MINU-517023 format. One record per residue (C-alpha): residue in one letter; x, y, z. Coordinates in steps of 0.1 Angstrom, whole numbers, padded with zeros to 4 digits, always signed. Example, Ala and Ser with C-alpha at 12.3 -4.5 7.8 and 13.67 -1.06 7.14 Angstrom:
REM MINU-517023
A+0123-0045+0078
S+0137-0011+0071
***
This chain:
REM MINU-517023
M+0077-0849+1306
G+0065-0812+1303
Q+0033-0805+1285
N+0055-0779+1256
K+0075-0812+1248
K+0043-0835+1250
R+0028-0812+1224
W+0060-0816+1201
F+0060-0852+1204
Y+0022-0856+1197
S+0027-0832+1167
S+0055-0857+1151
G+0034-0881+1144
S+0022-0850+1114
L+0055-0863+1097
A+0044-0896+1091
G+0012-0890+1081
M+0017-0866+1058
L+0053-0884+1045
T+0029-0912+1030
V+0001-0894+1020
A+0027-0869+1001
T+0039-0889+0982
F+0009-0913+0972
S-0006-0882+0962
G+0023-0868+0942
F+0036-0898+0929
I+0015-0929+0925
N+0002-0916+0893
F+0031-0905+0879
F+0046-0939+0898
Y+0022-0960+0874
I+0014-0945+0843
D+0051-0926+0837
Y+0073-0951+0845
L+0050-0989+0850
K+0033-0969+0816
I+0000-0976+0825
N-0031-0965+0808
P-0041-0926+0822
M-0074-0936+0820
L-0069-0973+0837
I-0056-0952+0861
G-0085-0931+0865
S-0109-0958+0869
A-0090-0970+0898
M-0093-0941+0919
L-0130-0938+0912
L-0135-0970+0930
Y-0108-0955+0952
G-0134-0930+0961
I-0166-0957+0963
Y-0145-0972+0988
N-0138-0944+1006
A-0176-0932+1009
I-0180-0965+1030
N-0146-0969+1047
D-0144-0936+1067
P-0176-0925+1080
L-0172-0967+1096
L-0143-0963+1107
G-0147-0929+1119
Q-0176-0941+1144
L-0164-0977+1154
S-0133-0946+1166
D-0159-0929+1186
W-0179-0962+1195
Y-0150-0983+1210
R-0139-0982+1251
G-0108-1001+1261
K-0084-1000+1293
N-0060-0984+1270
G-0080-0951+1255
T-0106-0947+1226
R-0080-0938+1201
I-0047-0952+1211
P-0054-0988+1205
F-0061-0987+1167
I-0030-0965+1162
R-0004-0988+1184
Y-0022-1024+1164
G-0030-1003+1133
M+0005-0988+1125
I+0027-1021+1115
P+0004-1032+1088
F-0001-0996+1076
V+0039-0992+1066
I+0036-1022+1051
A+0006-1015+1028
F+0025-0981+1014
A+0058-0999+1007
L+0036-1024+0988
L+0026-0994+0968
W+0062-0989+0955
L+0070-1025+0949
P+0058-1032+0911
K+0090-1030+0885
P+0085-1029+0843
G+0074-1065+0832
W+0059-1073+0858
F+0030-1102+0855
N+0045-1107+0821
G+0038-1071+0811
N+0001-1078+0816
E-0020-1045+0819
I-0048-1057+0838
A-0029-1074+0858
L-0008-1050+0871
Y-0045-1029+0875
I-0058-1054+0898
Y-0025-1052+0917
F-0026-1016+0919
V-0065-1013+0931
L-0061-1036+0961
S-0029-1018+0969
I-0045-0986+0970
L-0072-1002+0988
L-0057-1013+1015
F-0033-0984+1020
D-0062-0963+1022
G-0081-0981+1048
L-0052-0990+1069
Y-0039-0946+1068
T-0076-0940+1082
L-0075-0969+1111
V-0042-0951+1120
F-0044-0912+1111
L-0084-0907+1118
N-0072-0923+1158
W-0044-0897+1152
T-0062-0865+1145
A-0088-0870+1166
L-0067-0868+1196
Y-0059-0833+1187
P-0092-0815+1198
E-0098-0840+1228
L-0063-0837+1242
Y-0058-0796+1234
R-0091-0775+1242
T-0081-0737+1240
D-0080-0715+1208
V-0043-0706+1220
E-0036-0745+1224
R-0049-0756+1192
N-0035-0724+1169
Q-0003-0740+1183
V-0001-0772+1188
S-0017-0770+1149
A+0016-0749+1139
I+0035-0774+1153
R+0016-0803+1133
Q+0022-0784+1102
I+0062-0775+1111
F+0067-0814+1113
G+0038-0819+1081
I+0059-0795+1062
V+0089-0818+1070
G+0070-0849+1063
N+0056-0831+1029
I+0088-0819+1016
I+0104-0858+1020
G+0075-0872+1001
F+0068-0844+0979
A+0101-0836+0969
V+0128-0864+0977
P+0110-0897+0956
P+0122-0885+0921
F+0159-0879+0931
L+0161-0910+0954
A+0142-0932+0931
S+0166-0927+0901
L+0197-0938+0932
I+0182-0966+0950
G+0149-0973+0929
W+0115-0965+0937
Q+0110-1001+0956
L+0139-0993+0984
M+0123-0962+0987
G+0094-0969+0993
V+0105-0994+1021
L+0124-0963+1036
F+0102-0941+1039
A+0077-0966+1054
V+0102-0973+1078
I+0109-0934+1088
S+0068-0935+1093
L+0068-0961+1117
V+0094-0945+1140
F+0071-0912+1138
I+0045-0925+1145
Y+0053-0944+1174
I+0072-0916+1187
S+0040-0899+1185
I+0021-0918+1210
K+0048-0926+1230
D+0040-0907+1259
I+0000-0899+1258
K-0021-0912+1284
E-0059-0906+1275
E-0074-0889+1301
P-0098-0910+1318
K-0125-0883+1311
T-0122-0882+1277
I-0125-0918+1276
K-0157-0919+1297
E-0177-0895+1273
G-0199-0906+1249
Q-0199-0943+1258
S-0237-0949+1252
S-0225-0930+1214
L-0251-0925+1195
P-0265-0951+1166
F-0239-0955+1135
L-0273-0938+1109
K-0282-0916+1138
A-0244-0901+1142
L-0243-0895+1104
K-0273-0876+1099
G-0265-0858+1132
T-0233-0846+1114
F-0249-0836+1077
A-0272-0819+1106
N-0242-0796+1117
K-0248-0764+1097
P-0212-0749+1098
F-0202-0784+1091
V-0220-0788+1057
I-0201-0754+1050
Y-0170-0765+1063
V-0167-0796+1046
L-0179-0780+1011
G-0149-0757+1013
S-0128-0782+1026
F-0134-0805+0996
F-0121-0778+0971
L-0093-0768+0990
Q-0085-0805+0997
F-0087-0816+0959
T-0062-0786+0950
F-0037-0796+0973
V-0041-0836+0960
F-0046-0821+0922
M-0015-0800+0929
Q+0007-0827+0942
A-0003-0849+0910
V+0002-0825+0885
M+0036-0810+0897
P+0058-0841+0887
F+0048-0841+0856
Y+0047-0800+0847
V+0083-0796+0864
K+0098-0827+0844
Y+0082-0814+0808
V+0072-0781+0808
L+0100-0767+0830
K+0123-0792+0820
V+0142-0804+0852
D+0149-0839+0862
G+0161-0856+0887
L+0183-0836+0918
G+0168-0800+0902
Q+0133-0818+0899
S+0135-0831+0935
L+0143-0791+0946
V+0113-0773+0926
L+0089-0797+0942
G+0107-0790+0981
T+0106-0752+0977
V+0070-0752+0979
F+0072-0763+1016
I+0106-0754+1027
S+0087-0719+1019
A+0058-0725+1038
L+0078-0737+1064
F+0089-0701+1070
F+0056-0686+1075
V+0035-0712+1098
L+0038-0698+1135
G+0032-0664+1116
W-0001-0677+1104
S-0009-0692+1141
K-0005-0656+1155
V-0028-0638+1124
T-0051-0671+1135
N-0050-0658+1170
K-0057-0623+1159
L-0084-0627+1133
G-0100-0657+1137
A-0101-0688+1117
K-0125-0675+1089
R-0110-0643+1080
T-0072-0657+1078
M-0088-0685+1058
Q-0100-0660+1031
I-0065-0643+1032
C-0049-0674+1028
L-0071-0687+0998
T-0062-0654+0980
L-0027-0652+0981
F-0026-0685+0971
V-0045-0679+0942
V-0022-0650+0932
S+0009-0678+0936
L-0005-0701+0912
V-0008-0675+0882
P+0024-0671+0869
Y+0030-0709+0868
W+0018-0705+0835
H+0045-0683+0820
A+0069-0701+0835
Q+0099-0721+0812
D+0132-0733+0834
F+0143-0743+0863
T+0149-0707+0883
A+0114-0692+0874
G+0099-0730+0885
L+0121-0720+0919
I+0107-0682+0926
I+0068-0694+0918
A+0074-0726+0944
A+0088-0697+0969
L+0053-0674+0968
N+0031-0708+0971
G+0044-0714+1000
L+0031-0680+1019
G-0007-0687+1014
L+0001-0726+1016
A+0014-0722+1051
G-0019-0708+1066
L-0042-0733+1045
M-0024-0761+1060
I-0030-0747+1097
L-0064-0740+1095
I-0081-0769+1080
D-0082-0787+1116
V-0087-0757+1134
M-0119-0747+1121
L-0125-0787+1119
A-0126-0790+1159
D-0144-0755+1163
V-0174-0774+1147
I-0170-0804+1169
D-0170-0784+1194
L-0199-0772+1188
D-0210-0806+1180
E-0206-0815+1216
L-0226-0784+1230
R-0256-0794+1205
T-0254-0831+1216
G-0232-0837+1244
Y-0210-0863+1227
R-0174-0857+1213
R-0177-0870+1181
E-0143-0864+1165
G-0141-0900+1151
M-0169-0896+1129
Y-0162-0858+1120
F-0124-0866+1115
G-0135-0897+1095
M-0161-0875+1069
N-0137-0851+1064
A-0111-0880+1055
L-0143-0892+1033
I-0134-0857+1014
I-0097-0859+1009
R-0102-0896+0997
L-0130-0877+0974
G-0104-0851+0961
I-0075-0877+0955
S-0103-0897+0936
L-0116-0870+0915
Q-0084-0855+0905
G-0075-0889+0891
P-0103-0890+0863
I-0096-0853+0858
L-0058-0860+0854
G-0064-0887+0832
Y-0083-0868+0808
I-0064-0842+0806
L-0033-0864+0798
A-0055-0886+0776
T-0067-0860+0753
S-0034-0837+0750
G-0012-0856+0734
Y+0009-0867+0765
V+0035-0896+0760
P+0048-0913+0788
E+0084-0905+0790
A+0085-0888+0760
L+0117-0867+0754
T+0096-0837+0746
Q+0061-0836+0744
T+0036-0819+0718
A+0023-0781+0727
S-0011-0794+0730
A+0003-0817+0759
I+0023-0787+0774
N-0005-0767+0775
G-0027-0798+0789
L-0003-0797+0821
K-0004-0759+0821
V-0042-0762+0825
A-0038-0790+0850
M-0014-0768+0872
V-0031-0734+0867
I-0066-0732+0854
V-0082-0765+0873
P-0068-0750+0909
I-0075-0717+0904
V-0110-0727+0898
S-0113-0749+0927
L-0097-0724+0954
F-0123-0701+0938
L-0154-0721+0950
S-0135-0728+0984
F-0141-0691+0988
I-0173-0688+0986
M-0183-0716+1007
F-0160-0706+1033
S-0176-0667+1032
F-0206-0684+1046
Y-0188-0702+1075
P-0211-0695+1104
L-0185-0692+1134
N-0162-0661+1131
K-0137-0657+1163
Q-0167-0649+1189
E-0192-0670+1181
V-0156-0699+1187
R-0152-0680+1219
E-0188-0681+1227
I-0186-0720+1224
K-0156-0728+1246
E-0170-0709+1276
K-0205-0727+1272
L-0186-0762+1270
K-0163-0747+1300
S-0194-0739+1322
I-0207-0778+1315
S-0171-0798+1318
F-0169-0776+1355
***
């Protein structure tokens, strides 16, 4: 199989990852609060437990991934044997119906907590290892930018399905069958993505005597570019997951759009981004990741302001389309910049430690998800929001506008500040890769 085809096959796994995480981030709050009517503050507390769990789970699984050496590779076995339990765990999230446990809210809350912990642990096991293949398989700037762009194309399709389709699909077949259908789609694309990948013997042998966990953890946070990157990434990823959680509420109650119309507004963000992905890949090749990141953050902030004034379906569509311009670049750059940080770490330590770095990055993403739960729960609870009300009060509408505009803009501003201090410019990245080549060969 040609290299270009292999890149497309590998990248297709991004559809499975983004389909499941977009559905989770976008609708888990909406499903349990608006549909099942659990108290928003309870859901917020569950998300805090989720964050604590991830503080332990993600780094440990990352270290395990770096440490493991098997005859079939270092990453592939975790993906192959974890993918079926993972999709089952995803389907279980959407299984409850109103009246479950005879209306016992605490019993349903416990089910929710156990379900999200099971789902997240298996998601980390599968997709931490799948993502860690990216910097191992693709070493040059051109390869990484190209593969990152292809991955984002599949990822955006996954986002469109996972973020736009559920309201419409749930109205036709119910949330339960939606969960099963999405689980099957994800399983197919995970399998396709690893079907023809064979890890190189050299990759398998690298770092055979892996760093001890505490030393690896300490070394990771001693990497200054990573610390700056991960802080900037935290605020950026928080913005993504927070907006995904807010959007279903905002579209339904502020724009007063439901069903198919709701799906169209939610999907337009990612459909628009799809047209700009390859263009941002070329810009990144020319300007470098740091400068391109700053440009994309600025564009994304500007595109959020009109949400404060939007009142109908048409306005929502137009603004969502504007969001796609900056969003497309941000989605590409997150993995590109982390891959550069991992290269610097290899130059300094002599180890390839994708698992630990992607594990810590996964922790940051999950912290964003866990943080958005209490913040959104607080805004909904204090603004006067009423689940499935025909109309919301003015204070509830203003609360949703604050959640949709003010909170993300503040978070993006903090991300911009952090990335301004990111030390790896285009020239330094090029020098790191040249030094690694001389060491390898």
